[in-house]
C-alpha positions as CSV (number, residue, x, y, z in Angstrom):
1,V,94.9,101.2,75.2
2,Q,92.3,99.1,76.9
3,L,93.2,96.2,79.1
4,Q,91.2,93.0,80.0
5,A,92.5,90.7,82.7
6,S,91.4,87.1,83.0
7,G,92.4,83.7,84.2
8,G,91.8,84.0,87.9
9,G,90.1,81.2,89.9
10,M,89.9,79.3,93.1
11,V,92.8,76.9,93.7
12,Q,94.6,75.1,96.6
13,T,98.0,75.8,98.1
14,G,100.8,74.7,95.8
15,D,98.7,74.9,92.7
16,S,99.3,77.1,89.6
17,L,97.4,79.6,87.6
18,R,98.1,81.7,84.5
19,L,96.6,85.1,84.3
20,S,96.3,87.0,81.0
21,C,96.0,90.7,80.2
22,A,94.8,91.3,76.7
23,A,95.3,94.8,75.3
24,S,93.5,96.6,72.5
25,G,95.0,99.3,70.5
26,P,98.2,99.7,68.4
27,F,101.8,99.7,69.3
28,F,101.4,97.4,72.4
29,R,105.1,96.7,72.4
30,T,105.7,100.4,73.2
31,Y,103.9,100.0,76.5
32,S,105.5,98.8,79.7
33,V,103.0,96.5,81.6
34,A,102.7,95.7,85.3
35,W,100.7,93.5,87.6
36,F,99.4,94.7,90.9
37,R,97.2,92.9,93.5
38,Q,94.9,93.9,96.2
39,A,94.0,91.5,99.1
40,P,90.8,91.9,101.0
41,G,91.0,94.9,103.3
42,K,94.5,95.9,102.1
43,E,96.0,98.4,99.7
44,R,96.9,97.5,96.2
45,N,100.5,96.4,95.9
46,F,103.0,95.9,93.0
47,V,103.7,92.4,91.8
48,A,105.7,92.5,88.6
49,A,106.5,94.8,85.7
50,S,107.8,94.2,82.2
51,F,109.4,97.1,80.4
52,R,108.5,97.9,76.8
53,N,110.4,96.9,73.7
54,G,112.0,93.8,75.2
55,G,113.1,95.4,78.4
56,R,113.7,93.6,81.7
57,T,111.1,92.2,84.1
58,H,111.0,93.0,87.7
59,Y,109.3,91.3,90.6
60,S,108.3,92.1,94.1
61,D,110.0,90.1,96.8
62,P,106.9,88.1,97.9
63,V,106.5,86.6,94.4
64,K,110.1,86.4,93.2
65,G,110.9,82.8,92.1
66,R,107.3,81.8,92.1
67,F,105.7,84.1,89.5
68,T,106.8,84.7,86.0
69,M,105.7,87.5,83.7
70,S,105.8,87.2,80.0
71,R,104.4,89.0,77.0
72,D,103.4,88.1,73.5
73,N,103.4,91.3,71.5
74,A,101.9,89.6,68.4
75,K,98.9,88.7,70.5
76,N,98.9,92.0,72.5
77,T,98.8,89.9,75.6
78,V,100.8,89.8,78.8
79,Y,100.8,86.8,81.1
80,L,101.5,86.2,84.7
81,Q,102.3,82.6,85.6
82,L,101.6,81.9,89.3
83,N,103.3,78.8,90.7
84,S,103.5,77.4,94.2
85,L,100.5,79.5,95.3
86,K,100.0,80.3,98.9
87,P,96.9,81.6,100.8
88,E,98.5,85.0,101.1
89,D,98.5,85.3,97.3
90,T,94.7,85.6,97.5
91,A,93.8,88.9,95.9
92,I,92.3,90.7,93.0
93,Y,95.0,90.9,90.3
94,Y,95.1,94.0,88.1
95,C,97.2,94.7,85.0
96,A,98.3,98.2,84.2
97,A,100.2,99.9,81.3
98,D,102.2,103.0,80.7
99,R,104.4,104.3,77.9
100,N,106.8,106.2,80.1
101,L,107.6,103.8,82.9
102,I,110.9,104.3,84.7
103,L,112.5,101.8,87.0
104,S,112.3,104.0,90.1
105,S,108.5,104.3,89.7
106,I,107.4,100.8,88.8
107,E,105.7,100.2,92.2
108,L,103.7,103.5,92.1
109,Q,100.2,103.0,90.9
110,S,100.0,106.7,89.9
111,Q,102.7,105.9,87.3
112,Y,100.3,103.9,85.2
113,D,97.8,105.5,82.9
114,Y,95.8,102.4,81.9
115,W,94.2,99.7,84.1
116,G,92.3,96.5,83.5
117,Q,89.3,95.5,85.6
118,G,91.0,92.8,87.8
119,T,90.7,89.1,88.1
120,Q,90.1,87.3,91.4
121,V,92.6,84.7,92.6
122,T,91.7,82.7,95.7
123,V,94.1,80.2,97.3
124,S,92.7,77.9,100.0
125,S,94.9,76.1,102.5
């Protein structure tokens, strides 16, 4: 599967954005999908993951209550709604997918076989 992330931009504190991750290839619903982000000079970190076939969604603590992940399997697209944005949310956001994701490994980048190219989110104060 190939992934294409989009929707990033430059916003102010408190604003919202919706990121999209469009997937090509069949059987998208059989893939678990996640979002990671990498701030300047820092390592890439887990943001959220949605398990395949209607499974649960999990969020990292920094974004819990502000970000919402959803997926439209008919459109082969996963979304990440970013609300109440803060300057510390500034990062490149990546989507990733895997068919064999397990809960204990959702934060491990090595778990994911497929990655999109990233979309930049910049939040000014």
